[in-house]
Structures are given as C-alpha cells and as structure tokens.
C-alpha positions in Angstrom: 11.1 149.9 -2.0 14.2 151.7 -0.9 17.5 151.0 -2.8 21.2 151.7 -2.3 24.0 151.3 -4.8 27.5 150.3 -4.2 30.0 152.5 -2.4 32.5 154.2 -4.8 35.0 157.0 -4.8 33.8 160.1 -6.7 36.3 162.6 -8.1 36.9 165.4 -5.7 35.1 163.6 -2.8 37.3 162.7 0.2 35.6 159.4 1.1 33.5 156.7 -0.6 29.8 157.3 -0.9 26.7 155.8 -2.5 23.0 156.8 -3.2 19.7 156.1 -1.5 16.7 156.0 -3.8 13.0 155.1 -4.0 10.3 155.3 -6.6 8.3 157.8 -4.5 9.6 160.9 -2.8 7.4 160.4 0.3 8.7 156.9 0.9 12.3 158.1 0.4 11.9 161.0 2.8 10.2 158.8 5.5 12.9 156.1 5.2 15.7 158.7 5.3 14.7 159.8 8.8 15.4 156.4 10.2 19.2 156.5 9.7 19.2 160.2 10.7 19.3 161.9 7.3 18.0 165.5 7.3 15.4 166.7 4.8 17.8 169.4 3.6 20.3 166.7 2.5 18.1 165.4 -0.3 19.6 165.8 -3.8 17.5 166.4 -6.9 18.9 166.1 -10.4 18.0 164.8 -13.8 17.9 161.3 -12.4 15.5 162.1 -9.6 15.6 162.5 -5.9 18.2 160.7 -3.8 20.5 161.0 -0.7 24.2 160.6 -0.7 25.3 158.2 2.0 28.6 157.6 3.8 29.7 154.0 4.4 28.3 154.0 7.9 24.9 155.4 6.8 24.8 152.9 3.9 25.4 150.0 6.4 22.6 151.3 8.6 20.2 151.8 5.7 20.8 148.2 4.7 20.2 147.0 8.2 16.9 149.0 8.1 15.8 147.2 4.9 17.2 149.1 1.9 17.8 146.7 -1.0 21.4 146.6 -2.3 20.3 146.5 -6.0 20.4 150.2 -6.5 22.4 150.2 -9.8 20.2 147.6 -11.4 17.0 149.3 -10.2 18.2 152.7 -11.3 19.1 151.5 -14.8 15.7 149.8 -15.2 14.0 153.0 -14.1 16.0 155.1 -16.7 15.3 152.6 -19.5 11.6 152.6 -18.7 11.5 156.4 -18.7 13.2 156.4 -22.1 10.7 154.0 -23.5 7.8 156.1 -22.5 9.1 159.4 -24.0 7.4 160.2 -27.4 
C-alpha cells in the first residue's frame, strides 16, 4: 500500500513537500511512474526508500490511491523494526 505524509516546510527548502513510501521497493517504483516521478528521484536513507513530493504531486498521488496516513504508517514501521532488533 502506498502512503503519503502531510505537507510541511523543511529548513532550507523553498516550498512545502512530503514523502511517498511503500513497504516494498518494487511497488513504490511502479506507483511513482503514474504521477510522473523519475527513477533517479528516489531517496534512500536510514528510514528506507521514498520520494519527495511537491504539493501538486502529492494531490495527484492521493487521487491515484495513495493513503494519507504516511506518518502513522511510518512510525509503526520504525517501531516494528526496533522490536525485531536483537
């Protein structure tokens, strides 16, 4: 299931943005093509793979079916990962 979080202003970034995530990289990459995101735009960091979205791309992703529970989903994912570490 694809998720987006809320738009917010990030320090040093000129406009609000949000993130597009999924549990699996392949689903994320396939979904990202629908609103016109390029493969090279994917971000990979300690929290996993995601795309940064502008307000208009976020709106399009939601119309295409992305769930607007990204923060709750992400927190649950991080907590689950912490519980499985030895």
